[in-house]
N, C-alpha and C positions, 0 to 999 in steps of 0.2 A: 741239248739246248741249241737252238739254231742261231740265236743272236746274243750279243753281249747285253747284260743287264747292269745298269748303273744307278746309283743313288748317292746323295750327299746328306749327311746328318750334321746339324749344327747344334753345339752345346755351349752353355755359358758358364758362369762361375759357381753354380750351386751343385753340391754333390747329389742332391735329389734328382738331378737331370739324368742320372743313371737309369731311371724309369723310362725316360724318353728314348734313351739309347736302346734299351731292351725291346721296347715296342717297335721301334723303327727296324731293328735287325730282324725281328720276327716277321714283320710285314715284308721286308726285302726277301728273306730266304724262303718264305712261304710261297713265293711265286715260282720257286724252282724245285728241283728234285733233291736239293741239298739242305733240307731242314736240319740234318744232323750237324750242320755248321753253326747253328744259332748259339748254342751254349758255349762252345770253345771260343768263338769269335767274340761273343759277349764278354767272356772272362778276360780275354786279351785286351779288349778296348776299355773295359772297366779299370784294368790295371793302369793303362796309359792315362786315362782321364783322371783317376784319383791321384796319380803322381803329379799331373799337371796342376791340380787344385792344391795339393799339399805342399809341393816343392817348387812349383814354377815361378813363384814370386811375382805374379802379375796381379795388379790391383783388380782388374776386370778381365777374367779369363775368357778367351774366345777359342773354341775348338771346332774345327771342321774335319769331318771324316768322309772320304770318298771311297766308295766300294764299287768295284767293277768285276763282275763274274763272267768268265768265258767258259767254254766247254771243258777246259782243263786247268784253269787257274782262278784264284781269287786274288785280286790286287786291292790292297788297302793303303790309302794315303791318309796319314794322321798328321794334322797341322795344328799347332798351338802357338800362342804368343807368350809363352813362358821364357825364362832365361835360357840362354843357349845350353843345350845338353844333348850330347851325342851318345846314345846308349850303346853304340857299337864300340866305343872306346872304353867303356866301363869294364874294369877287370873283375871278373866273377871268380870268387874264391871257390875251390873245389868243395863239394859237400863233404863234411867231416863227420866223425862219430860223435861230435858234441851234441848235447841236447838242444832243442830248439830255443830254449831259454838262454843258453850260453853262446849261441851263434851271434856273430856280428850282424847288426841290422843292415838291410839293404841288399839288393842284387837278385833276390829270388824272382821278382817280377820281370826283370830283364832276362834272366835265365828262361823263364816261362815263355816269353815272347820269342827268344831265339830257338827254343825247342819246337814251338808251334808253327813256325814259318820256315820256308825253304830258302828265302832270299830276303836280305834287308839292305836298305840304303838310307843314309841320312844326309840331309842338306840343311843349311841355314840360309834363308833368303828373306830379305826385307823384315828382319826381326821375327821371323817365324821358324820354329822347328818343324821340319818336314821329315817324317819317317815313312818310308815306302816299304811295305811288306808284301811279299808274294807267297802264296800258299798253293802248292800243287794239289789238285783235287781229283785228278784222273786216276 
């Protein structure tokens, strides 16, 4: 790929907007040789979006997702207007031998995001959560 490819996806308060997300990701990655990223990035962003809707405590959620693809990295900036939440400070308990029914709720989505990306940064600016994720693709 000779140039950077960028797009912005905006989502609101309804969980059914996951369809919009999926379609926009497919459109974005279909322009590249990285169509294999559609499903994992969709999963990662679905997790973030559903957590914003379920736990963000915002009356009218506003989510903006910026994607920038270069020859060797994918940069994702996920911004929402939910309550301040830094997933990087969330302590993830080690996976135990407990059954899924007996495990404490929470943390698996954050573990997924940490596993699927190579670099994470969080900022809180103007009542916005900003999670910057870098994924190496080379």
